[in-house]
C-alpha positions, 0 to 999 in steps of 0.5 A, spaced: 118 152 376 124 157 376 127 157 382 127 165 385 132 168 388 131 174 392 135 180 395 134 182 402 130 189 403 131 194 409 126 196 413 126 204 414 122 209 418 119 211 411 112 209 411 110 202 407 105 202 403 100 196 403 095 195 397 090 190 398 084 188 394 077 185 397 072 182 393 066 186 394 059 182 396 056 185 390 061 182 385 066 187 384 073 188 387 076 194 390 083 196 391 084 199 398 091 203 399 094 203 406 100 205 409 103 201 415 109 204 418 114 199 421 116 204 427 109 205 428 109 213 427 104 216 423 105 218 416 106 225 414 100 229 410 093 228 410 090 221 412 084 218 410 080 211 410 077 208 404 071 204 406 067 198 403 062 193 405 066 187 403 064 179 403 066 172 401 062 166 400 061 162 406 059 155 405 058 149 411 064 145 411 061 138 409 068 134 410 068 136 417 061 133 419 063 127 416 066 123 421 063 116 420 064 114 412 065 107 411 072 106 408 069 103 401 066 109 400 071 114 402 074 115 395 068 117 392 066 121 398 073 125 397 072 126 390 065 129 391 068 133 397 073 136 392 067 138 387 064 142 392 070 146 393 071 147 385 063 149 385 065 155 390 071 157 387 067 157 380 062 161 384 067 166 387 070 167 380 063 169 377 061 174 382 068 177 382 067 177 374 060 180 375 057 175 371 051 175 375 049 178 381 050 175 388 043 172 389 043 168 382 050 166 384 048 163 391 042 160 388 046 156 382 051 154 387 046 151 392 043 147 386 050 144 384 051 143 392 044 139 393 046 134 387 053 133 390 051 132 397 046 127 394 051 123 391 055 123 397 049 121 401 048 115 396 055 113 396 055 112 404 048 109 404 051 103 400 055 101 406 052 104 412 046 109 414 045 115 410 047 121 414 042 125 416 041 133 414 046 133 408 041 137 404 041 142 410 048 144 408 047 146 401 046 153 402 051 158 402 051 165 404 055 172 404 060 173 410 062 180 411 070 180 412 070 184 419 073 177 422 076 176 429 078 170 431 081 166 437 085 160 433 090 155 437 096 159 439 101 157 445 098 154 451 097 159 457 099 166 458 096 172 457 095 175 450 094 182 449 091 185 443 094 192 443 097 192 436 091 188 432 092 181 434 086 178 435 086 171 438 090 165 439 092 163 446 089 156 448 087 156 455 090 163 456 087 170 458 085 175 453 086 183 454 084 188 450 089 193 451 091 199 447 085 201 444 083 195 440 076 196 440 076 204 440 079 203 433 086 201 432 084 195 428 089 192 424 096 194 426 100 201 425 094 205 426 095 211 431 089 215 429 084 211 433 077 214 433 074 208 429 079 207 423 079 200 421 085 197 417 091 202 418 092 209 416 091 211 408 094 217 405 091 221 399 085 217 399 089 211 396 091 210 389 087 205 385 091 200 381 097 203 381 104 203 385 103 207 392 108 210 396 114 205 399 111 199 395 108 196 389 101 195 387 098 189 391 094 183 390 088 184 385 082 180 387 081 177 393 086 180 399 089 180 403 086 187 407 090 192 410 088 190 417 091 183 416 097 186 418 100 188 425 107 191 427 110 185 431 114 190 436 107 192 438 105 185 440 106 183 447 109 176 449 104 171 449 107 164 449 108 160 455 109 152 454 107 147 460 113 145 465 116 138 464 114 133 469 118 127 472 119 122 466 118 127 460 121 126 454 126 132 453 130 129 446 129 131 439 130 129 432 131 133 426 130 131 419 134 136 414 130 136 408 131 143 405 127 149 403 124 146 396 130 149 392 128 144 387 121 148 386 117 142 387 110 144 387 103 143 385 096 145 387 094 138 389 092 135 396 093 128 396 090 127 404 084 131 403 083 130 395 086 124 393 086 122 385 083 130 384 088 134 380 088 141 383 084 139 389 087 144 394 086 150 389 092 153 391 100 152 391 104 147 396 111 147 397 114 140 398 120 138 402 122 130 403 118 126 398 119 128 391 114 124 388 108 127 392 101 129 388 094 127 388 095 120 385 100 118 390 099 111 394 103 108 400 107 104 395 109 110 391 111 114 397 115 108 400 119 108 393 120 115 392 126 119 393 127 124 398 130 131 399 132 129 406 139 128 408 137 122 413 133 118 408 126 120 411 121 119 405 116 123 409 112 128 405 112 135 408 108 140 404 105 147 406 102 153 402 107 158 398 107 165 401 107 170 395 109 177 395 104 182 390 110 185 387 107 185 380 111 179 378 107 174 373 109 167 376 108 161 371 101 159 374 099 166 373 093 164 368 092 157 371 087 154 376 090 154 383 094 160 381 092 167 378 085 164 376 083 163 383 086 169 386 093 166 388 098 171 384 105 174 385 112 172 386 113 165 390 118 166 395 123 160 397 123 160 404 130 162 407 130 156 412 125 150 414 126 146 420 123 140 421 124 137 428 120 132 432 119 133 440 117 129 446 112 130 451 112 134 457 109 129 461 112 122 459 115 118 453 112 118 446 111 112 442 113 111 435 108 113 429 105 108 424 108 109 417 103 112 413 100 116 418 097 123 416 096 129 419 093 136 417 094 142 422 090 148 422 084 149 417 085 152 410 078 154 411 078 158 418 076 164 415 069 161 413 069 155 418 071 159 424 077 157 428 075 151 432 081 147 428 085 153 426 093 153 428 096 158 425 102 162 428 106 168 425 112 172 428 118 175 426 125 172 428 127 175 435 120 176 437 118 169 437 115 169 444 109 173 440 105 169 436 100 172 431 094 167 429 090 172 425 095 177 423 101 177 418 107 181 422 110 187 419 118 185 422 123 190 423 129 191 420 134 185 420 128 181 422 125 175 418 117 173 417 116 166 421 111 161 420 111 155 425 106 149 426 106 145 432 102 139 430 097 134 434 102 130 438 096 125 441 094 119 436 088 114 437 093 108 437 089 105 431 088 109 425 093 112 420 087 117 417 080 118 419 074 120 415 075 128 416 082 127 417 082 129 424 079 125 429 085 120 429 089 125 432 089 130 437 092 136 441 095 135 448 091 138 453 093 144 457 098 140 462 101 137 456 098 130 457 093 126 452 086 125 453 083 118 454 084 113 448 090 117 445 097 116 446 103 121 445 107 121 439 113 125 437 110 132 435 112 135 429 114 142 429 115 145 423 118 152 422 119 156 416 122 163 415 122 168 409 126 174 407 120 179 405 122 185 401 121 191 405 115 195 403 111 189 399 105 186 401 105 178 402 100 173 403 099 165 404 096 162 398 089 159 399 082 157 397 079 164 393 073 165 398 078 165 404 081 172 402 088 170 404 087 171 411 093 169 415 088 165 420 087 160 414 095 157 414 096 150 415 101 144 414 100 137 412 104 131 413 105 124 411 110 119 415 114 115 411 120 114 415 122 107 415 120 103 422 128 103 423 128 111 422 122 112 426 125 108 432 131 111 432 127 118 433 123 115 438 129 113 442 133 120 441 127 123 444 125 119 450 133 118 452 133 126 452 138 126 446 138 131 440 139 127 434 139 129 426 
């Protein structure tokens, strides 16, 4: 894919128009125009709010419930889990294209899921006891979009919701200041009185350009109340204090920002062997060969973008601006056909750093360890596995989980991911791709049965042009909600390089 180049836009006190499209529960789409001032000031002229009852398809996440799949059954199970995702995507398209009513779409989807769940049960039943209750996960429903969650955020500390932020502080207090419940939902909305999603001028222009910016993403989000002025959010990050014996060093792999444009819509961890298993596009740095058909052997033989020879695979969903650009995937699955539209932004920077534990030493990761952080389906699943962090340069003590930040002049959008840092000491993966690793407890220690490993911290920044709506790629039914942000990692460091990283971290050095 052609590499994108961008010129830095400048924020002013002018009103910025954010245009977002919501999929309606009845099967249509509504374009909703919203004005969000970077300074927080009201826009001039008449301000009105368009309202619509919007929803998306919500199905039980079967993969997260299957934590005891025999190894010999996992390939077949993963393939059928990927088919469940494809069925939801096709149902969403039928609904958005008005091919059938909601009830008909959901009925057909349930029939398809029933057959696929039966195949999953049969595959597991050949080697172990067939899971009970699979058939109870066949039914899907329409979920309304008035979502508010508490994803995993910084440890401890207070979190204030005054600017539209909802949720995120693990173990922290939450304060509903600034009139959030009274009506300041979604960021720069100074009117109160129950307005949702920001102020809207002139009733909104459907399908055209709006003041201060271009027409937004058409089809399935984001919505105006997914954005918040970062300057209105209170600091909310607090890290645990280092204790005696803490491992205070760090190890950095310089792997670039995907200048080569290495992208695909696969997910080799969750859907190995399945093309378009992600239903959205990933950026890749590190190992250049990663796709749905990668194996441990092929990864070990792959070239890398990392300057230190780190062959690990690092991948995350792309960020796009909805400026009317037709990317090469505009008419492809995983791209425009599944609601992922607009110009793909090449990151301004990407930092891959491995850190230590505040309570002790870390042990080496095993080669080919797989870790997923965050939940690509957090909008419909709930926030138990969410780990999204959005902020702006210069404001990184303020982390958002279910909002995209509007950054002030001269500040860039920041995505950051702090991966699970505790390992069960045995497995490089697990049936649901989560149980073999865990987050540290509130004091930084690992729970019984887990040991501390180097913590991968990935920080990605973007120059988002002023006045343009942006969003992370995602499954079509997730409506591009910021809470669905996620990051994936396969450790392919040589044992020698991993041991070097561990030595640097445990001895308090900064290497790489």
